[in-house]
C-alpha positions in Angstrom: -4.1 46.0 22.4 -6.1 47.0 19.2 -9.1 45.3 18.1 -9.5 43.2 14.8 -11.8 45.9 13.6 -9.1 49.0 14.7 -6.2 46.8 12.6 -8.7 46.7 9.6 -9.3 50.3 9.9 -5.8 51.1 9.8 -4.8 49.1 7.1 -7.7 50.6 4.7 -6.6 53.9 5.6 -2.9 53.3 5.4 -3.6 51.6 2.1 -6.1 54.3 0.7 -8.6 51.8 -0.1 -11.5 54.0 2.1 -11.6 57.4 3.0 -12.2 58.9 6.9 -15.7 59.5 6.0 -16.6 56.2 4.6 -14.9 54.5 8.0 -16.8 56.6 9.8 -20.5 55.6 8.2 -19.2 51.9 8.2 -19.0 51.9 12.0 -21.8 53.6 12.7 -23.6 50.8 10.2 -21.5 48.1 12.1 -23.1 49.3 15.4 -26.4 48.8 14.4 -25.9 45.0 12.5 -23.5 43.7 14.8 -21.4 42.6 11.3 -18.0 42.6 11.1 -16.4 46.0 9.4 -15.0 43.8 6.7 -18.6 42.6 5.9 -20.2 46.3 6.5 -17.3 47.9 4.0 -18.2 44.9 1.4 -22.2 45.7 1.4 -21.8 49.6 1.5 -19.7 49.2 -1.6 -16.6 50.9 -0.1 -14.1 47.9 -1.0 -14.3 45.2 -3.2 -13.3 41.4 -2.0 -10.2 41.4 -4.3 -9.0 45.0 -2.4 -9.3 43.5 1.1 -7.7 40.3 0.2 -4.7 42.6 -1.5 -4.2 44.6 2.0 -4.2 41.7 3.8 -1.5 39.7 2.0 0.9 43.0 1.9 0.5 43.6 5.7 1.4 39.6 6.7 4.4 39.5 4.3 2.3 36.9 2.4 1.3 36.7 -1.8 -1.9 37.7 -3.4 -3.5 35.3 -5.6 -6.5 36.1 -7.8 -8.1 32.9 -8.4 -9.9 34.5 -11.4 -6.6 34.5 -13.6 -4.7 31.8 -11.8 -4.6 28.7 -13.0 -5.6 25.8 -10.4 -4.0 22.6 -10.3 -6.5 20.2 -10.4 -4.7 17.7 -8.4 -4.1 19.8 -6.0 -7.6 20.5 -5.3 -8.4 16.8 -4.7 -5.8 17.0 -1.4 -8.9 17.9 1.2 -12.1 17.1 1.2 -14.7 19.8 0.0 -16.0 20.1 4.0 -12.3 20.9 4.7 -12.5 23.5 1.7 -15.7 25.2 2.8 -15.0 24.9 6.8 -11.9 27.4 6.6 -12.7 29.0 3.1 -9.5 27.8 1.7 -8.6 25.9 -1.4 -5.5 24.4 -2.6 -4.4 25.6 -5.7 -1.0 23.8 -6.6 2.3 22.2 -5.5 5.5 24.2 -4.9 8.9 22.8 -3.5 6.8 20.0 -1.7 4.4 22.7 -0.5 0.8 22.9 -1.0 -0.2 26.2 -1.4 -3.8 26.8 -0.1 -5.6 29.9 -1.0 -7.3 31.0 2.0 -9.4 34.1 2.9 -8.3 34.3 6.4 -4.5 33.1 6.3 -3.9 33.9 10.2 -6.2 30.7 11.5 -3.8 28.4 12.5 -6.2 25.7 13.1 -7.0 25.8 9.8 -3.3 25.5 8.5 -2.8 22.6 11.2 -5.5 20.7 10.2 -4.9 20.9 6.4 -0.8 19.7 7.2 -2.3 16.8 9.4 -4.8 15.6 6.8 -2.7 16.1 4.0 0.9 15.2 5.1 2.3 18.4 3.5 3.9 21.4 4.6 1.2 24.0 3.6 2.1 27.7 2.2 -0.7 29.9 2.2 -1.4 32.5 -0.1 -4.2 35.3 0.2 -7.2 35.4 -1.8 -10.7 36.7 -1.7 -13.2 34.7 0.0 -16.2 35.0 -2.6 -13.7 33.9 -5.2 -12.0 31.2 -3.3 -15.7 30.1 -2.8 -16.5 30.1 -6.5 -13.5 27.5 -7.1 -14.8 25.4 -3.9 -18.0 25.5 -6.2 -16.4 24.9 -9.6 -13.8 22.0 -8.6 -15.6 20.0 -5.8 -19.0 20.0 -8.0 -17.1 18.8 -11.5 -19.7 15.7 -11.6 -22.4 18.4 -11.4 -21.5 20.4 -14.2 -20.8 17.5 -16.6 -24.3 16.1 -15.5 -26.4 19.4 -16.2 -24.9 19.7 -19.5 -25.2 16.0 -20.3 -28.9 16.6 -19.7 -29.1 19.3 -21.6 -27.7 17.5 -24.6 -24.6 19.7 -24.7 -22.0 17.5 -24.1 -22.5 15.9 -27.9 -20.5 18.7 -29.3 -18.0 18.5 -27.4 -17.5 14.7 -27.5 -17.5 15.0 -31.4 -14.9 17.4 -31.4 -12.9 16.0 -28.3 -9.8 15.5 -29.7 -9.5 19.3 -29.9 -11.1 20.0 -26.5 -9.3 22.7 -24.4 -8.1 22.1 -20.8 -10.7 23.9 -18.8 -14.0 22.0 -20.3 -15.9 20.3 -18.0 -15.7 16.6 -19.4 -11.7 17.3 -19.3 -11.6 18.9 -15.8 -13.8 15.7 -14.7 -11.7 13.1 -16.0 -8.2 14.8 -14.4 -10.2 15.4 -11.4 -11.3 11.7 -11.4 -7.6 10.5 -12.0 -5.8 12.8 -9.3 -8.7 11.8 -6.5 -7.6 8.5 -7.7 -4.0 8.9 -6.9 -4.8 11.2 -3.6 -6.8 8.0 -2.2 -4.1 5.6 -2.8 -5.9 3.3 -5.6 -4.1 0.9 -7.6 -7.1 1.0 -10.2 -9.7 2.8 -11.9 -12.7 1.7 -13.1 -15.3 3.0 -15.2 -18.0 0.7 -15.6 -21.0 1.2 -17.6 -24.3 0.1 -17.0 -27.6 0.1 -18.8 -28.8 3.5 -17.7 -25.5 4.8 -15.9 -21.8 4.6 -15.5 -20.3 3.9 -12.3 -17.1 5.2 -11.3 -15.1 3.1 -8.9 -11.5 2.9 -7.2 -9.8 -0.4 -6.3 -7.9 0.8 -2.8 -5.8 -1.7 -0.2 -7.4 -4.4 -3.1 -10.9 -3.7 -2.7 -13.4 -1.9 -5.4 -15.0 1.0 -3.8 -17.8 3.1 -5.8 -17.1 7.0 -5.8 -19.8 7.9 -8.0 -22.9 7.1 -10.5 -23.2 9.6 -13.5 -25.7 9.6 -16.2 -24.9 7.3 -19.5 -24.8 10.3 -21.8 -21.2 11.0 -20.9 -19.9 8.1 -20.8 -18.5 8.0 -24.5 -17.0 11.4 -23.4 -15.3 10.2 -20.6 -13.8 7.2 -22.4 -13.2 9.1 -25.5 -11.1 11.6 -23.5 -9.2 8.8 -21.7 -8.3 7.3 -25.1 -6.9 10.4 -26.8 -4.1 11.0 -23.3 -3.4 7.0 -23.8 -3.2 7.4 -27.7 -5.4 4.8 -28.5 -8.5 5.1 -31.8 -10.8 6.9 -30.2 -12.8 5.8 -33.4 -12.6 2.1 -32.7 -15.3 0.8 -29.9 -15.6 -2.7 -31.3 -12.4 -4.3 -30.4 -10.3 -4.4 -26.9 -7.6 -1.6 -26.8 -4.8 -1.3 -25.0 -2.4 2.0 -23.7 -0.3 4.3 -21.4 0.5 7.6 -19.9 2.4 8.9 -17.6 1.7 12.2 -15.5 3.5 13.9 -12.6 1.2 14.4 -9.2 2.6 15.9 -5.9 6.4 15.9 -7.9 6.1 12.0 -8.2 6.1 10.5 -12.0 3.1 8.0 -12.0 2.3 5.6 -15.1 -1.1 4.7 -16.1 -2.0 1.5 -17.8 -5.0 1.5 -19.6 -7.2 -1.0 -20.8 -10.4 -0.5 -22.9 -12.9 -3.6 -23.4 -16.4 -3.6 -25.1 -19.1 -4.5 -23.4 -22.9 -4.9 -24.0 -23.2 -1.2 -22.2 -20.3 0.4 -24.0 -16.8 0.5 -23.1 -15.5 -0.4 -19.9 -12.3 1.1 -18.9 -9.6 0.0 -16.2 -6.9 2.1 -15.5 -4.2 0.7 -13.0 -1.8 3.3 -11.5 1.9 2.5 -11.2 3.2 4.6 -8.7 7.4 5.0 -9.7 8.3 5.9 -6.4 6.4 2.6 -4.4 8.6 0.0 -6.4 11.8 1.3 -4.5 10.7 -0.3 -1.0 12.9 -2.3 0.9 12.1 -6.1 1.8 11.3 -4.7 5.5 9.0 -2.4 4.3 6.8 -5.2 3.0 5.7 -6.9 6.3 8.0 -9.8 6.3 8.3 -11.0 10.1 11.9 -11.5 10.7 12.4 -15.6 10.6 10.1 -16.0 6.8 12.9 -12.8 5.7 15.8 -14.4 7.0 15.0 -17.0 4.6 14.1 -15.7 2.0 16.9 -13.3 2.1 19.3 -16.4 2.2 17.5 -17.9 -1.0 18.0 -15.2 -3.2 21.8 -14.4 -2.1 22.7 -17.6 -3.4 25.1 -17.3 -6.4 22.8 -19.8 -8.9 19.7 -21.4 -8.5 15.6 -20.6 -9.1 13.4 -18.4 -6.6 9.5 -18.8 -7.2 7.1 -16.5 -5.7 3.5 -17.9 -6.3 0.1 -16.4 -5.7 -2.9 -15.2 -7.9 -2.7 -12.2 -9.6 -2.8 -8.6 -7.5 -0.9 -10.4 -4.6 1.8 -8.5 -4.8 4.5 -10.8 -6.2 5.8 -8.3 -8.5 6.2 -5.9 -5.9 8.4 -8.8 -4.0 10.2 -9.3 -6.9 11.6 -5.6 -7.4 11.9 -5.0 -4.1 14.4 -8.2 -4.3 16.2 -6.6 -7.6 16.8 -3.3 -5.6 19.1 -5.2 -3.0 20.8 -7.5 -5.9 21.1 -4.2 -8.2 25.0 -3.2 -8.1 27.3 -2.3 -10.7 29.1 -5.7 -10.0 25.7 -7.8 -11.4 24.5 -8.1 -14.9 20.7 -8.0 -14.3 18.1 -9.0 -16.9 14.6 -9.2 -17.1 11.8 -10.3 -18.9 8.1 -9.0 -18.6 4.6 -8.4 -20.2 4.8 -5.8 -19.4 7.2 -3.6 -17.9 5.5 -1.8 -15.3 8.3 -0.1 -13.9 11.4 1.2 -15.7 14.5 0.1 -12.9 17.7 2.3 -13.3 20.8 0.0 -14.0 18.6 -3.0 -14.9 18.2 -4.4 -18.4 14.2 -4.7 -19.1 12.9 -6.6 -22.1 9.4 -6.3 -22.9 7.7 -9.7 -24.6 5.7 -9.2 -27.5 4.3 -12.0 -28.8 3.1 -10.8 -32.6 7.0 -10.0 -33.2 7.7 -13.2 -32.1 9.3 -12.3 -29.0 7.9 -14.5 -26.3 9.3 -15.5 -22.6 10.6 -18.1 -23.8 12.4 -16.9 -27.0 13.9 -13.8 -24.8 15.4 -15.8 -22.2 17.0 -18.1 -24.8 18.7 -14.7 -26.6 19.3 -13.4 -22.9 21.5 -16.2 -22.0 23.9 -15.1 -24.6 24.4 -11.8 -23.0 26.2 -13.4 -19.7 23.5 -12.2 -17.0 24.1 -13.0 -13.4 20.5 -12.6 -12.2 17.3 -13.0 -14.3 13.9 -12.4 -14.0 11.2 -13.9 -15.7 7.9 -12.0 -15.3 6.0 -15.3 -14.9 6.6 -19.0 -16.0 3.2 -19.4 -18.4 4.2 -22.5 -20.3 6.5 -25.6 -20.4 9.2 -24.0 -22.9 9.7 -21.2 -20.5 9.8 -23.1 -17.4 12.3 -25.8 -18.9 14.3 -22.8 -20.4 14.3 -20.9 -16.6 15.5 -23.8 -14.9 18.1 -25.2 -16.9 19.5 -21.1 -17.0 19.2 -21.9 -12.8 21.2 -24.9 -13.3 23.8 -23.3 -15.3 25.1 -21.0 -12.9 22.5 -18.4 -13.1 20.3 -16.4 -10.0 16.4 -16.8 -11.8 13.6 -14.8 -10.2 9.9 -15.9 -11.3 6.9 -16.3 -10.4 4.2 -18.9 -10.8 -0.1 -19.2 -10.5 -0.7 -21.5 -7.3 -2.1 -21.6 -4.2 0.7 -22.0 -1.7 4.1 -22.7 -1.8 4.6 -26.4 -2.2 2.1 -26.5 -4.9 4.6 -24.9 -7.3 6.8 -28.1 -7.1 4.6 -30.2 -8.4 3.2 -27.4 -11.1 6.4 -27.1 -12.6 6.5 -30.9 -13.1 3.3 -30.7 -14.6 4.3 -28.5 -17.1 7.2 -31.1 -18.5 10.0 -30.3 -16.5 12.0 -33.2 -15.2 11.3 -33.9 -11.4 14.7 -34.4 -11.0 16.0 -30.6 -12.6 12.7 -29.2 -10.6 14.8 -30.7 -7.6 18.5 -29.5 -8.2 17.4 -25.9 -9.5 15.0 -24.3 -7.1 16.3 -22.9 -3.9 13.1 -21.8 -2.2 9.5 -20.8 -2.9 7.3 -18.1 -1.4 3.6 -18.0 -1.7 2.0 -14.7 -0.4 -1.4 -12.7 -0.5 -2.2 -9.0 0.4 -4.4 -8.3 3.3 -5.5 -4.6 4.5 -4.1 -3.1 7.7 -6.6 -1.9 10.1 -6.4 1.9 10.6 -4.2 2.5 13.7 -6.9 5.5 14.1 -9.7 3.8 14.6 -9.5 0.4 15.0 -11.5 -1.1 17.6 -10.2 -3.8 20.6 -12.8 -6.7 21.5 -12.3 -9.6 23.6 -13.0 -12.6 20.9 -15.0 -16.0 21.6 -12.7 -19.0 22.5 -14.4 -21.2 20.8 -14.3 -19.5 17.5 -10.5 -18.8 17.9 -10.4 -23.1 18.5 -12.7 -23.8 15.3 -10.1 -21.2 13.3 -7.0 -23.1 14.5 -5.5 -19.5 15.8 -2.2 -20.0 18.2 -3.7 -19.4 21.7 0.0 -20.3 23.5 -2.4 -20.8 26.8 -3.6 -17.5 26.8 -7.0 -18.1 28.1 -10.0 -15.3 27.3 -8.1 -12.3 28.2 -6.6 -12.3 24.8 -7.6 -8.5 23.0 -7.5 -8.7 19.1 -8.6 -5.8 17.1 -10.7 -5.2 14.3 -12.1 -2.8 12.0 -14.6 -0.1 13.2 -17.8 -0.1 11.1 -18.1 3.5 10.3 -14.3 4.3 9.7 -12.8 7.4 10.3 -11.8 10.4 8.0 -8.1 9.2 7.4 -9.4 5.9 6.4 -12.4 7.4 4.2 -15.2 5.4 6.6 -13.4 1.4 5.7 -11.8 1.1 8.8 -8.6 -0.3 6.8 -5.6 1.5 5.8 -3.0 0.2 3.6 -1.7 -3.1 3.3 0.7 -5.8 4.3 1.8 -9.3 2.9 1.4 -12.7 4.3 4.4 -14.8 3.4 4.8 -18.7 3.0 8.6 -19.0 2.8 9.7 -22.8 1.8 13.5 -23.5 1.7 14.3 -26.4 -0.4 15.5 -29.3 2.3 17.4 -32.4 1.5 14.1 -34.1 2.3 11.8 -31.7 0.2 14.2 -32.6 -2.9 13.5 -36.2 -2.7 10.0 -35.8 -2.4 10.3 -33.7 -5.7 11.8 -36.2 -7.5 9.5 -38.8 -6.4 6.7 -36.5 -7.2 5.1 -36.5 -4.3 1.8 -34.3 -4.1 1.4 -31.1 -2.7 -0.1 -32.2 0.4 2.7 -34.5 1.2 5.5 -31.5 0.5 3.2 -29.5 2.8 3.3 -31.5 5.4 7.2 -32.2 5.9 7.6 -28.4 5.2 5.2 -28.1 8.3 7.4 -30.6 10.1 10.7 -28.6 9.1 9.3 -25.3 10.4 7.4 -23.7 7.8 5.2 -20.9 9.0 2.2 -20.8 6.3 0.2 -17.6 5.2 -2.5 -18.6 7.7 -0.3 -19.0 10.6 1.6 -15.8 9.3 -1.5 -13.9 9.1 -2.4 -15.0 12.8 0.6 -13.4 14.2 -0.3 -10.3 12.4 -3.5 -10.4 13.8 -2.3 -11.0 17.3 0.2 -7.7 16.8 -3.2 -5.7 15.9 -1.8 -5.3 12.4 -4.9 -6.7 10.7 -8.2 -8.6 11.6 -8.9 -12.3 11.7 -11.8 -11.7 8.8 -9.1 -10.3 6.5 -6.9 -13.1 6.8 -10.0 -15.2 6.1 -11.0 -13.3 3.2 -7.1 -14.3 1.4 -6.2 -17.5 2.7 -8.4 -20.7 3.2 -8.9 -21.8 6.7 
């Protein structure tokens, strides 16, 4: 079987890249240096990097890509870590038909191809490029912050910021902002925070509900980043004294992604938060949200009623809207007339009439609801019950033959009933209209690749009222690996799952509501009827190895 040197020699001679004399001289030099034939030919000036790459591509039947001419998709480059790119002399350059296009100096390296496929989840389409061009591209696209920092420190950024509305897409500042956004999407972030400090700017991503610092950059480039974000969000770049809200959209990895942008003036400059709204994530099934069978069955029974109110409670960021959208996905059929009123409309759902609240124009939740009721809806979703008028209108709609889905800000499910009464809705109306209340929180899931088993202290479990079921000290639970792994970016957690507390309205709970009983009394009654609280739900998921005790304690009062 011919050696790699023999195969390369034959290829170069066959394609008339070198002569017999040059090959002989190179082979002689190779014996002395011990380097590869390709390296020797390059050092002697007989071939160029791109010539070698073209010959290899032609022989393997692959596409050759000149990276000096190719417009690299910055969103693709963030698919793999810089260390992986350096190790295999490769760089992702684009997406094509759902595949990740990767420029490689050695496309026959099956270990590299497998590693990239496993780490990204994409099928890989290898193309051939010159090694030198690949290394230059790695330096260019994985060190964008360095480029920007150097220009800022040299004072070159001011000119770019002044004329930013006309900057081309390839300036360091624009590349930095684009990469920051693309990297956040690839990491599964829900928000990007650009936080100005006295002497620097913090870039943070909220991943699985927790903010993580990604990098710090000099204060010099802060306004340039903010101005770039304002431009793509169609905001006023000259206005820096008042808050502004905007949005923009993009397509990454074949998925449509919307961004909701909020700019807030602070003492150190404008803070920017970009909420990432992945449209595909809202097409979840209820089973994908982490429901245990019993709570899911109770919840399903509630939203399949022909009328009544179903309330979802929890703080901001607890996944209430996601649960309601997943519910609407089940209810959305041609036979149903479904209308929502939201502030804002974060996701566009096909087949559903969605109304955006506009208080400046007089379109409040209450006004929108009254007008929607004239359009003969079967199902209504009210983004949030915030005031007495909205609460009364929603409850009355539930009593007049409509199924009403909405959210409230309360700590648990029983508290929703006294809260509606406090808003001014008569107790007997609340008792008659509400079918079910569900409270929820989100906890991070343990990384399945690196979670650590341990034997918990029984005394600690008893203190937390952890369900032991007669088990002794042999109980094995799991916790996060302190150092994490590559798959969870060193956090020990990957993804989130819901904790749910589903409380149907029994006759006894209806009676207590009419008597305006406290949330504590209603909670005690619900527990007697078999209510699985969020804490109970969380501890069951701890026993299943899905999450940790620390995570449940972080979001639920113990």
